[in-house]
N, C-alpha and C positions, 0 to 999 in steps of 0.2 A: 347586260343581263339582269333582269330581276330575280334574286333568288325567291325561294319558298320559305315559309317559316316552318318549323318544327311542329309535328303534332304530337300530344299526348294522348296515348292510347290507355294507360293504365296508370292510376297512381293511388298507393295504400301507404300504410305506415313505414314500410320497408325499402320501398323502391318506386320509380317511375320508369315506364317504358315510352319510349318517343319512337316516331316516324322522323328519320333523319333524310331530307331531299337531297339530290345528287348536285353536287356542286357547292354545298357548304362544308367547309373545314370544321373540324370538331374544336380545335383550340389554336392551330398554329397560325391560321390568318384571319382578317376581320374582311367581311363579317363572318361567325361562328355560332356553333351550336352553344358555346360557353358563353357567348354575349347573350343570346337569346333567352338560355336560362336565367343568366342573372337578370335579365329584364323584366322576367317573368317572377322573379324571387325565389327561384328554385334552386335546389342544391346541384353541384357540379362535381359530384363523385363518381366518374366513368367508370363503368364497370366493364364495357367493352367499347372499342373504337371503330370506326369504320374510314376508309380511305376517302378521301374529299369526294372523289367522283362517284363513289358507293352510295347509292341509298339504301333505306331500309332500318331495321332495328336497333336501338341500342337500349342500355338499361343504365338508370343513374341511382346510385344508393342515397336513400335519404340522410344518411348520417356517416359519418368518416369509420366508425365503429364497425359498421356493417359491410362496408366495401369489401374488406379482403373474402368475407364469407360468402357473398355474392358471386365474386370471381370465382372462387372454387364451384360453388353452384353452377355456373355457367361451364366451368372446364369439364364437367361430370355430367354435364346435360347433352343436348343436340343443337348444333347451329346449321340451318341450311339457306343454302342462297339458290336464286336462279339466275341462269346467264344465258345470253345470246352469242353463239361462237360462230367465227367465220368456217364459212365450206361445209360441205355437208359430211354427215357421218358415215363413214364405208366401212368401219367393222361391223361383223355381223351380231357381235356382243353389244346389247344396249344398257349393260350396268358393268362396270369395270371400277376399278382403284387405281388412280394415280398416285405413284409412291417414290417420283424420283427426289432425292434428297435435295435441299435448297439451303440457301443461306437464310439468317433471319434479317437480312438487310434490303433495302431497295436497290435492284438491280437494273439491268436495261435488256433490251431486244437481241442483244448479241450474244449476252451469257446471261441468261436468268436464274440459273442455277448459282451463280456467283464462284467465288474461289472454291477449290476443293478444300480446303483447311477449314473452311467457315460453315461447309455443308453439314445440314442437320436430317435427321430423319423426318418425311412431311406425307402425310397421307390425305388424300383427299377422295371420297366415293362418289361415283358420277352415276346418275340414272338420266339417258337419253328420254327425252319426251316427244321430241320430232324433230325431223328434218328433211331439207327440200334441197335443190339444187345450189343453194346459196348460203344457207345459214342452219345451225343445230341450236335447237333450244334443250338446256340441260337442268336439272335440277342437283345440286352438291350438297353433301354434308361434309363440314371439316371435322376430320379426324384429329387434327395437330393445328397448331395456330402459328405458322410463322409468317413472317410480313409478306404481303403480295401472293399468298400462298395460291389462292385460286387462278390469279391472273398469271403467275407463273407455268405452273402446272398447265394450264390451258395452252400456253405457247408451246410447251415441251410436247405436247400431245398434237401439236400441229392445227390446233383449232384456238388461236387467240381470241380473245374476247373483242366483239364488234366495239370500236369506238375507244378501246384502250389506247391512249396516246404514248403509253411508255412502252408496253409489250405488243404493239400490233405496228403496222406500217402506217405511216403518215399518208401516203397516198390512196392506199386503200379505203383508210376512214374519210379522206376528201370524196374519194368516190361515191362512198355509200351516202354520204352527207349530200352531196350534189343531186344523187338521183331522188332522196327523198325530199330533198329542198327545205331542210329544217337543219337548224344546230344539231349535231351527233352527240349523245352523252355515252359514257362508257355503260354498257349495257350487264351490267351487275348489280343484283340486288339481295341484301339480308331480308329473306322472306319470312322465315319462321325460327321461333326459338321454343324451346322446352326445357325445363329443368324444376328440380326440388329445391324449396327452401322453408326452413323451419316447420318441415313436416307436412308441408302443402305442394302438391303439383300445379305446375302452371304451363299454359301454352299461349304464345302470341303469334299472330300472323299479320303479314302487310303484303299483298299480293301487288305483282306488276303483271303488264300485259303485252307481250310481243306478238299479239295477233297480226299486227300489219305486215309483218316481216315473212308472213305466211300465207296471206289471204291475196296481197297483190303481187300480180305478175311482174317479173323485173328482168330487166336486161343489164346488169351491173358488170 
């Protein structure tokens, strides 16, 4: 599989905003975002990170001394994701908050919350955008930042993310892949960031389109 290159969406004296393609590790595996930034002779002071299979917005500080300030700015700002979930949405309420406590570690399908002693407060605001017989598209805001938070909360809600190899079933993912006749990525995307830094407000967007999952008739 040929991986896409990162895209630089903003570059100023304080930070860089990039779009990270899915399948590209931030720094743990090669090829990586780190290697691509080094090749472009850009700084590698990551303000936020994304899972390898998650695409979307990342912020990189231009200088080491700006890193913690930017981390605080993002923590006080707003981080939004778009996700495609398994199964139709059956709750009458289209806005909800997932608040299951979870560990701050990578867990698995059988126990996404982790050990009881490791669990911490975790909150995810969820807005349902549309739902059909097979899928639900949501726009979510992270109110806390636990590892795999959206992925774990989606599973706990009974709607694991389509294509998630850790928190969804392999058989289900293979069936979806077979139906659409193409490799299936994890359908989670960091779409919007808004924060204030040094007296200025910023907002960045990088959209993803799930239209094919709603416009094509399917028997899955």
